[in-house]
C-alpha positions, 0 to 999 in steps of 0.5 A, a space after each residue: 583699551 586699557 594699558 598699564 604703564 610700569 613707572 618702577 625704576 629699573 634698579 628696583 625691579 632688578 633688587 626686587 628680582 634678586 631678592 626674590 631669587 635669594 629667598 627661593 634659593 634659600 627656601 630650596 635649600 632648607 626643604 632640601 636639607 629637611 628632605 634629606 634629613 628625614 629620609 635618612 633619620 625618619 625613614 619607615 623603609 629602612 634603618 638609618 644604619 642601613 642607609 648610611 652603609 648603603 651610602 658606602 664611601 660617600 657617607 662621610 661626603 654626604 654628611 659633611 655636605 648636610 653639615 655645610 647645609 646646616 651652616 648655611 641655613 644657620 648664616 641666613 637666619 642670622 643675617 635675616 634676624 630670624 631665629 634659627 629654629 623658625 627656619 630649621 628646628 633642631 629636630 631637623 639639624 641634629 642627628 639623633 645618633 652619633 656617627 663615626 666617620 672613617 677615613 675610607 669615607 664610610 661612616 657608622 652609627 655609634 653603637 
């Protein structure tokens, strides 16, 4: 019957696949960061201070990872020429309260 013949060069197919994978990963990181941010700062079931306390000695590492996530998203925006606020609005990247990091890995919200 009918047959479709793809004459796209292999390098173009590979490049298209690589760019699609990079875009998917960037989108995944943005959505993951937003989800984590909302879970801590906009959670209707628990106060941020209680969540941070429950993180225990993992709190500092958690916030360091979140900071790296924002740095990565900022770099994506710069490299792609997209305004950072279009990828991750300030309200989704700036902690609404000051967090104090302790040497034992715990953190607290500044009173």
